[in-house]
C-alpha positions in Angstrom: -0.1 0.0 0.0 1.6 3.4 -1.1 0.9 7.1 0.3 -1.7 6.9 -3.1 -4.2 4.0 -1.5 -4.3 6.3 1.5 -5.5 9.4 0.0 -8.1 7.2 -1.7 -9.2 6.1 1.4 -9.4 9.5 3.7 -10.8 10.5 0.2 -13.9 8.5 0.3 -14.3 9.0 4.0 -14.4 12.5 4.0 -17.1 11.4 0.6 -19.2 9.7 2.4 -19.1 12.2 6.4 -20.3 14.9 3.7 -22.6 12.6 2.4 -23.9 11.3 5.8 -24.2 15.4 6.6 -26.3 16.6 3.3 -28.5 13.9 4.5 -29.0 14.5 7.9 -28.1 17.6 8.8 -28.5 16.7 12.4 -26.3 14.1 12.7 -24.4 13.1 15.6 -20.8 12.1 15.7 -21.5 8.5 15.7 -23.5 9.1 12.5 -20.4 10.4 11.1 -18.0 8.3 12.1 -20.3 4.9 10.9 -20.0 7.0 7.5 -16.8 7.7 8.0 -15.8 3.7 8.5 -17.7 2.8 5.6 -16.1 5.0 3.3 -12.4 4.7 3.7 -13.6 0.3 4.2 -15.8 1.0 0.8 -12.5 2.9 -0.9 -9.9 0.4 -0.1 -12.4 -2.8 -1.4 -13.7 -0.7 -5.1 -9.2 -0.3 -5.5 -9.1 -3.9 -4.5 -11.1 -5.0 -7.1 -10.1 -2.4 -9.6 -6.2 -3.8 -9.7 -7.5 -7.1 -9.5 -9.5 -6.1 -12.5 -6.3 -4.7 -14.4 -4.6 -7.4 -13.7 -7.5 -9.8 -15.3 -7.0 -7.4 -18.3 -3.3 -7.9 -18.7 -3.2 -11.1 -18.0 -5.7 -11.6 -20.9 -3.6 -9.5 -23.6 -0.6 -11.7 -22.5 -3.1 -14.8 -23.2 -4.1 -12.9 -26.6 -0.1 -11.6 -27.6 0.6 -15.4 -26.5 -1.9 -17.2 -29.2 -1.2 -14.6 -31.7 2.2 -15.2 -31.8 1.9 -18.8 -32.1 -1.0 -18.8 -34.7 1.8 -16.8 -36.4 4.4 -19.7 -36.1 1.9 -22.4 -37.8 1.6 -20.2 -40.6 
C-alpha cells in the first residue's frame, strides 16, 4: 500500500461523511464516524477490485498475444 492508496481511502471517508451530513444535517458524531469507516473501507474495496480487474485484463492481453504469436509461427 502506498500513499496514494491511503489518500484514496481518506477521500472516500470524507465523501461519505459529507454525504451523511447532506442526508441528515442533524447527524450525530456516531453517525458521522460510521459513515467515515464505511467510506474508508468502501474506497479500499473499490481500489482492490480495480487492481484485480487490471491484473486480469493484463493477463488476458498477454495470453491473447501468446495465442496470436503461436498462430503466426504455425503459418
